[in-house]
C-alpha positions in Angstrom: 9.4 -51.8 26.1 12.4 -52.5 28.4 13.3 -49.8 30.9 16.9 -48.8 31.2 18.8 -47.4 34.2 19.6 -43.7 33.3 22.8 -43.7 35.3 24.1 -46.8 33.6 23.3 -45.5 30.1 25.0 -42.2 31.0 28.1 -44.0 32.1 28.2 -46.2 29.0 27.7 -43.2 26.7 30.5 -41.3 28.5 32.8 -44.3 28.1 31.9 -44.4 24.4 32.8 -40.7 24.1 36.1 -41.3 25.8 36.9 -44.2 23.4 36.2 -41.8 20.5 38.6 -39.3 21.9 41.3 -42.0 22.3 40.9 -42.8 18.6 40.9 -39.1 17.6 44.0 -38.5 19.7 45.8 -41.3 18.0 45.1 -39.5 14.7 46.4 -36.2 16.2 43.0 -34.7 16.5 41.9 -33.1 19.8 38.1 -32.9 20.0 36.9 -30.9 23.0 33.3 -31.1 21.8 33.1 -34.9 22.4 34.5 -34.6 25.9 32.3 -31.6 26.6 29.3 -33.6 25.5 30.3 -36.6 27.7 30.8 -34.3 30.6 27.4 -32.6 30.2 25.7 -36.0 30.0 27.4 -37.0 33.3 26.3 -33.7 34.9 22.7 -34.5 33.9 22.9 -37.7 35.9 23.7 -35.7 39.0 21.0 -34.1 41.2 20.6 -30.3 40.6 23.1 -28.3 42.7 25.1 -31.4 43.5 27.9 -30.7 46.0 28.7 -34.2 47.1 31.7 -36.4 46.4 32.2 -38.8 43.5 34.8 -41.2 44.7 37.1 -42.8 42.2 36.8 -46.0 44.1 33.2 -46.3 42.8 33.8 -47.6 39.3 30.6 -46.0 37.9 32.1 -42.5 38.7 35.2 -43.0 36.6 33.8 -42.3 33.1 32.5 -38.9 34.2 35.8 -38.1 36.0 37.9 -39.2 33.1 35.7 -37.1 30.8 36.2 -34.0 33.0 39.9 -34.6 33.1 40.2 -34.9 29.4 38.0 -31.8 28.9 40.1 -29.8 31.3 43.3 -30.8 29.5 41.7 -30.0 26.1 40.8 -26.5 27.4 44.3 -26.0 28.7 45.8 -27.0 25.3 43.6 -24.4 23.7 44.8 -21.8 26.2 41.3 -21.4 27.7 42.9 -21.2 31.1 39.9 -19.9 33.1 37.6 -22.6 31.8 40.2 -25.3 32.4 40.8 -24.0 35.9 37.1 -24.3 36.7 36.9 -27.8 35.5 40.0 -28.9 37.5 38.8 -27.1 40.7 35.4 -28.9 40.3 37.2 -32.2 39.9 39.1 -31.6 43.2 35.9 -30.9 45.0 34.1 -34.0 43.5 37.0 -36.3 44.1 39.2 -35.0 46.9 41.5 -38.0 46.9 42.5 -36.8 43.3 43.3 -40.1 41.8 43.9 -38.4 38.5 46.6 -36.0 39.7 44.8 -32.8 39.0 46.6 -31.2 42.0 49.9 -31.5 40.1 48.7 -29.6 37.0 46.2 -27.0 38.2 49.0 -24.7 39.3 50.3 -24.6 35.8 46.9 -23.6 34.6 46.5 -21.0 37.3 49.8 -19.5 36.3 48.7 -19.5 32.6 51.6 -21.7 31.5 51.1 -23.3 28.1 50.3 -27.0 28.1 53.2 -29.3 27.5 53.0 -33.1 26.9 55.2 -33.9 29.8 53.1 -32.3 32.6 
């Protein structure tokens, strides 16, 4: 039986989850469960109590960071502000260069402003 790299399988699965969300979004369906599953799979790939950095410049980190971003947005849309805030704060710790622009939206979440498409 062929052995597979756990991290690569996780990244591929998360990318697959993101593709499902893109398709669901085109149909007007927001599915937080798919993003949450992808995020949890990514977290399983990290060492326990990981407090390091996941740089966007390392391409294998992107599926997990994209999944986190989508999950945070989904929570925000559902007005689950505290959960969304935690996701976005974790993203800023993991990727301090914030290539996804979380720093521009986290304040809206902290102020409990409803999600709007143009943020």
